[in-house]
C-alpha positions as semicolon CSV with decimal commas, in nm:
position;residue;x (nm);y (nm);z (nm)
1;M;4,869;7,431;1,127
2;A;4,754;7,225;1,430
3;D;5,007;7,080;1,658
4;A;4,982;6,677;1,594
5;S;5,063;6,618;1,952
6;S;4,757;6,720;2,098
7;P;4,409;6,568;2,037
8;P;4,119;6,745;1,881
9;K;3,924;7,000;2,119
10;F;3,614;6,860;2,021
11;M;3,675;6,508;2,134
12;I;3,755;6,654;2,475
13;D;3,434;6,860;2,485
14;L;3,249;6,532;2,422
15;A;3,448;6,308;2,638
16;P;3,577;6,526;2,929
17;S;3,744;6,222;3,112
18;L;4,004;6,230;2,802
19;Q;4,318;6,427;2,877
20;A;4,521;6,611;2,658
21;G;4,845;6,436;2,536
22;F;4,903;6,061;2,463
23;R;4,801;5,769;2,668
24;L;4,612;5,455;2,658
25;V;4,233;5,493;2,640
26;D;4,018;5,176;2,785
27;A;3,720;5,040;2,598
28;G;3,488;5,174;2,857
29;E;3,585;5,540;2,759
30;L;3,563;5,472;2,376
31;L;3,229;5,316;2,419
32;A;3,087;5,619;2,626
33;L;3,231;5,857;2,356
34;F;3,088;5,661;2,071
35;T;2,759;5,614;2,229
36;S;2,736;5,992;2,303
37;I;2,779;6,045;1,927
38;F;2,592;5,752;1,770
39;Q;2,326;5,680;2,030
40;I;1,954;5,644;1,925
41;I;1,724;5,742;2,216
42;G;1,371;5,662;2,220
43;G;1,049;5,707;2,404
44;I;1,143;6,047;2,544
45;A;0,826;6,210;2,695
46;A;0,821;6,612;2,588
47;A;0,749;6,810;2,918
48;G;0,655;7,164;2,972
49;V;0,594;7,452;2,732
50;A;0,882;7,673;2,782
51;Q;1,246;7,613;2,775
52;G;1,338;7,568;3,121
53;T;1,069;7,279;3,172
54;A;1,146;7,091;2,827
55;A;1,287;6,748;2,850
56;P;1,655;6,752;2,759
57;L;1,780;6,566;2,442
58;K;2,117;6,400;2,426
59;A;2,322;6,405;2,100
60;G;2,242;6,150;1,814
61;I;1,894;6,040;1,712
62;S;1,601;6,114;1,975
63;T;1,241;6,018;1,940
64;Y;1,003;6,210;2,147
65;V;0,608;6,210;2,186
66;P;0,432;6,524;2,310
67;S;0,223;6,486;2,606
68;A;0,012;6,775;2,503
69;G;-0,008;7,040;2,242
70;N;0,338;7,227;2,213
71;T;0,520;7,058;2,483
72;G;0,884;7,041;2,412
73;V;1,227;6,893;2,421
74;L;1,565;7,090;2,492
75;M;1,854;7,044;2,221
76;P;2,189;6,938;2,364
77;P;2,459;7,169;2,412
78;G;2,597;7,248;2,036
79;L;2,935;7,161;1,897
80;P;3,024;7,312;1,559
81;G;2,974;7,001;1,307
82;Q;2,772;6,811;1,540
83;T;2,448;6,667;1,376
84;V;2,127;6,596;1,591
85;T;1,818;6,422;1,458
86;V;1,485;6,493;1,642
87;V;1,173;6,288;1,567
88;N;0,833;6,392;1,676
89;G;0,674;6,035;1,739
90;S;0,330;6,171;1,775
91;G;0,082;6,105;1,496
92;T;-0,137;6,387;1,623
93;V;0,015;6,626;1,865
94;A;0,262;6,904;1,764
95;G;0,572;6,972;1,953
96;V;0,867;7,245;2,021
97;L;1,235;7,201;2,013
98;Y;1,423;7,435;2,225
99;G;1,780;7,562;2,167
100;F;2,002;7,494;2,473
101;G;2,020;7,809;2,703
102;P;2,081;8,104;2,449
103;D;2,151;7,870;2,153
104;Q;1,986;7,947;1,830
105;I;1,815;7,751;1,567
106;I;1,740;7,896;1,194
107;P;1,444;7,709;1,055
108;L;1,449;7,523;0,713
109;A;1,467;7,781;0,427
110;S;1,516;8,091;0,639
111;A;1,791;8,297;0,773
112;T;1,646;8,425;1,080
113;A;1,758;8,242;1,403
114;A;1,527;8,181;1,693
115;G;1,518;8,021;2,036
116;S;1,288;7,724;1,947
117;L;1,131;7,547;1,639
118;A;0,778;7,427;1,593
119;M;0,764;7,045;1,516
120;P;0,444;6,925;1,356
121;A;0,309;6,591;1,466
122;G;0,499;6,317;1,283
123;T;0,781;6,518;1,174
124;T;1,150;6,452;1,182
125;A;1,414;6,748;1,222
126;V;1,790;6,717;1,118
127;L;1,996;6,992;1,250
128;V;2,360;7,081;1,212
129;C;2,543;7,314;1,472
130;V;2,707;7,575;1,234
131;S;2,904;7,795;1,469
132;K;2,970;7,875;1,855
133;T;3,068;8,197;1,959
134;A;3,329;8,249;2,230
135;A;3,058;8,337;2,480
136;G;2,931;7,960;2,410
137;V;2,615;8,046;2,186
138;A;2,582;7,767;1,946
139;T;2,386;7,825;1,627
140;W;2,202;7,532;1,468
141;K;2,055;7,503;1,117
142;V;1,778;7,302;1,034
143;V;1,889;7,109;0,704
144;S;1,571;6,866;0,672
145;L;1,220;6,875;0,833
146;G;0,945;6,634;0,714
C-alpha cells in the first residue's frame, strides 16, 4: 500500500520543481505541469535521418512536417501510462518516429519492438508507454496509426 504522505513519483518526474511532502504549489508550477501533459505543439520541422539528429518532441500532441523523405522526430522520455500523439502533417512525405535513447516502440499489430516507427504521409500515431525498466528503457506501444 502506498504511503499517503508522499506524492506520486510520476508527478515528481514530470515536474522536477515539485518537492516531496506537503507544501503550497503556486499557479505557475501547476500551469507548467499541465502544459507539459496536455499541450499541443504544431509546426515542428522534422530534421535528420537518424535518432541523433531528429527533432525532439514533448509530451502531449505534436504535429510535424518531414523536410525530406524519412526525416524524423524524437519521442520524449517515457513514463508508464503516458500517452503521446504524433501527427505527420505532410500530405506527401513519409517520416520516422524515433524512440528516446534506448527506448523501444512496438508497432500496431506486432509484438516486436524496434527503435523507430515509419510514419506514412498524413498519418497520426497514438502511443502509450507500457513499461520502463530499472535501467531507464521505456517501451511504447502504438495503439493507433492511421
